[in-house]
N, C-alpha and C positions, 0 to 999 in steps of 0.2 A: 718447393711442397714437399713433403712427403706423406707417404702410405705407410701403416702399420696393422695389418689384417689378422684378425685368429684364425680364420679359416682361409685355405687358398684354394676351396671350391666352389660351387653350386651345385646342390645337391649332391650327384652325381652324374652330372652330365657334364659337368665343365672346369678345368682348371684355372688357376691364376698362374700365373711365372713372371719373373722379373718384376722388372720397374710395377705390374697393375698390382702384384703381391705386394711388394713391400721395396717402394723407391724411396730414397733417402737425399733426395734432391741435388746428388753430385757429390754430395762430400766428403763422401767416399771413394767417389770414382770406379765402383762396384759395380755397376749396372749390367754392362756385358756380360760378367765372369758370374753373376749371379743368375743371372736370365740359364746362362749354357748350362751351369751347374743346377739349378731346377729344371733346364728339357732332358738332363740327363737321367738324372733320378725320378723323372715324369715315367722317361723311355723305361727304366729297369723295373718300377712301378708294374705300368702296362706289360712287359714280356713276366713277369713271377708271378702277376694276381690271376683269377681265376676271371673276372669280368671288369671291363670299364670300371664302373660306379667303385671296387672294391680299390681298384689303382688307382683314381681319382683321389679317395682317402686314406688310403697309404702315403701316398705324396704327401697330401696336407701333412698328414703328421709328423711327417719328418723334417719336413722344409717349414714348418710354422716357428720353431726354435731357433732355428737359422739366421731367418730375415728378422727375428725379433732379437738376433744377437748381432748381427749388422747393422738395425737401425741405432741400438746401443751405442756400438763402438763407431758408428757416423758421428753422431752426437758426442759420445764422450761423458763420462764422468763429471758431475758437478761438485767437486768435493769442498768442503770446507777447513779451516781453521787446519794444523797440522797436515789432514789428508789432502788439502792443497801442495800446498810444499812436497810434503815424499811426491805427489804426482807429477809436479813442474819437476822435481829433482830427477825422477826414472825418463822423464821425455827429454833431458838434455842428456842421460849418462845413455841413453838408448841412441841417441841423434849422431853421439862421438863414438861412441864402439861400436855400436849396433850388432852385440854378441863375439866380437874378436877378442881373442883373449880372455873369454870366458865371464866378459864383463857386460851386462846388461843384456839386450835382446834385439833381435831385428825390428826396424821403427812399424809401430803399426801397420801403414802400408803396406810397408816389403813383406810383413806377414800377409797381409790380406789379399793380394799382389803375386807373390814370390812363392807363394807356399800352398799345398793342398790341405793343409791344417781348416776343420770345422770352424766355421764362426764361435759358433758355440762354446766350444773349446778354447778358443783365442779370448770373447769375454768371461768365460768363467777363470782364467788367469788373470783377470784384469780384477775381482772383485773385489778385493781389498779396498778400489780405489770408488766404487759405487755405494751408493746407499742400503741394495737393495743385492742376495747374492743373485747368481741369476737364475737358478734355478726356480726363486719363489717370482720371479717374474713370469715367466712361460708356461 
């Protein structure tokens, strides 16, 4: 199953983190990682905000795009025609070279797991394989 929310808060009283906010059914293997990132962002917002309500609202505003990006990346694009061939070729090149020798880039799983690069940035870098650019999805 999957979860895709437009807000990670209930009024100004509760915040959703991890799979409660953006479960992807284990496809990406990012459940614990994203829950820890959500918790860290919420903690930062609590420290920086005047009230709990403001912190929860700020947290939701920051993390909803990240959750939507993770959702998109987990299920991948559904390219058609030439885009499909291009996407398949990219996957092969990335798998073989993984960014070594300046060819391709780390696998998607490697980028999600082994870097601190935001999910939204990774998703935007793959816009050409999706039907819509990421900014219009959020």
